[in-house]
N, C-alpha and C positions, 0 to 999 in steps of 0.2 A: 326741514319739512320732510315730510314721506311725497315720493312719487310711485305712481301705480299706475300701470295702464295710461302711460300718458297724462296724467291729472296730477298734479301737487295738491297734495293736503297741509295745511300750515298745521304745526304742531306749537301750541302754545303753552308758554311757564309764565308770560307775564303780557300785561297788555301796555300798550303804550296809551297814556292819557290823552284825552281828546282837549280842545280848546270850544269855545262860542261858535269859533269859525268852522272848525272843522271836528267831525267824532273821533273819536278815540277808536282801537280796536277791538273793546268791548260791544261798544252799539253797535258797531258796521256790522260784528259778527252774528251780535241777537236779531239784525236786521237784516240779515241773511238770512237765516235760521227762521223766523215768523213771516217772512216774505213783507213787510207792513208798506215798504213804500219803495217805489221802481226811481223815484227823482230823488238826487242827491240833497236839491234844492228842499223839498218835502219834505225830506229825515230830518237835514239840518235845524230846517223851521223848530219841526215837534221836538228835537232834542234843547233848543235852546226853550221853548215852553216847559220842558220837563226839569231842566233846570233850576229853573224860578219855585218849583212845586215844595214847597216844604216839609211835606212827608217824604221826599227822598233825595233831597239836597245834598244831604253827605253819605248816601249809600256807597258805596266803595264795589263798583263793579270790578268782581275780578274772575279768574279762570273756574275757580271751585263754583263761586253763584253764576256763571253762565251757562256750567254745567246742572247746576241744580235746577236752575228756572227751564232749561231746555225739557229734561226730565219730568218736570212739573206738569209744563203746558201739554206733553203727551197724554201723561196719563188723564189731567181733566179732560181735555179734549175729546179723548178714546171714553170718556164716559168710567175709568176706574176708579175706585177708592183711594185717596189720597191721606196718609197718615205722615206729616214732618213728625221726626224725633230728634230732641236735642237737650241740652240742660237750657235751662232758662237762661235767656240773652242770647244766647248763641248765634241770635239774625235769621230766626224762623218765619217772623213776622214780616221781618224788613224784605227777605226775596218774595214775598207773596205781594208786597206793598207795592214793589218795585217794576215785577213783572208786570202784573194789575196794570199800573199808571201807567208803563212804558207801554202795552198792548190798549190802553183804552177801554178797559173793562173794569167795572164798577163792583168795588170789592166792599163787603158788608164785614168788618171784625167784629164777633164777640168774643170780649176776655170772660174768659170763664175763671172761676173760683169756689172753691168751697161754699160760700153762701148762696151759691144762684139756686134757684129752683126750677121745678120744669116749668113753670109758667111763665118766668122770664126768658125762658129759651124758644118757648114757643110765638112768644110775644115780639120778637128779637127776628125770628125766622121770617114771622108772618109779613114784617116790612120786607125782608129781602122778595119774597114770594111776591105779594104786591108789587113790587119793581120789577120783577120778571114778568110778569103777565101784561103790567106798562111795557115795557120796551120788550116784545117778543121776536123782534130780532136782532137784541142783542145779549150778550152774553153777561150775565152775573154771577158773581163768585161771594161763597159764605165761607170765610174762614173761621173757626171755631180753637180760640188759642188757647192752651192748656186745658185742654178737654178731659184730662186724666184726675183733675182735681176736684171735680164737681160728681153729685152721686146720682145725677139723671142719665147714668151710661146710656140703659134701653133706648131713651129717646135719642140717641146721638148715635144706636148701631142703627136705629130706623132709621134716620134722616142719610144717614152715610151709604148703609149698603140696602136698604129698602126702597129709597130714593123717594120717602113719604113721610109724611108728620100726622100722626096720630089717625094712621088710616088713608088720608087724603095725599093724593100721587103732586108730588113738585113738579113744577112747570120744567120742561126740556132745557130750557136756557137757564137753568139754577143748576150751578154746581155749587156742593158740600163738600 
């Protein structure tokens, strides 16, 4: 660990795993970063619920993944457009899914492919927009997976950069 000005900052190279009764180093660090739970009891109960979730049950919480999730969360909450790059199957979708589930945020994921047309994207995003308007006090995320494989790049640019769809502004609580 590093000690500066009387404060100890742990240096992590790997996490100790948790158990159903006790959170591991990664879960504790995420909770400390995002400030979700003050009570250990509430936090442990939340983790038990997550451990039963089939979408994230097999996710490996590593130091690298925690760093990626922290950077992702800061950019999303700051309103900065986020583009995750990496080979197919490297874990981009898994990181987004785990983080959203850990934070209790609804995430809509569109598996983009070469046969996808602009109308398909509009229909998909319209569902996320309706959810965001229906839950104005909650954050809603939309993840466009493998966005580089479709021909509707102009629409993707409008969604991400202009925060609109065909000229209509997106809800404030919707993050693309």
